[in-house]
C-alpha angles and dihedrals in degrees: 000000000000094000095223108149096163116138113273094250088062098049124096093204099057092119093054092048089050092051093049092047093049094049094046092048091050091048088052093046091053091045093052090049089049091235116151115229136163115214123214140172123217133203134156127216087259088062096251106150145181113208098214134008121185121200104202128161090345092304124114117219119187123201132190114198115212124177092199109063088203095055114121111246125199117212112243096244097171089054094046092045092050094047106036112198094035118130128219133208139170118224118206133160087266097063103023098107091048092049094050088050090054093049088071091058 
């Protein structure tokens, strides 16, 4: 839509592109595995956020999508405190394929 075909290292929206890609690929992996899941996004008034939350089989799974595998990620303590028992993972290019494989389980 925006007709920006510049290499990723020249784009300023690579993080948003990565987040969208990860969410869509997880949704596809779950659909192919015939696993039911409801996807959510979570943000507080203070702008703390979780990129993707999957509600699957009564279990909440929170995911942060980071293009840079070396990026420092702060655990979403407000979310994890509010939803005890929820899990949290960071998805980067380094662990994407493993993560998609785990989505089917």
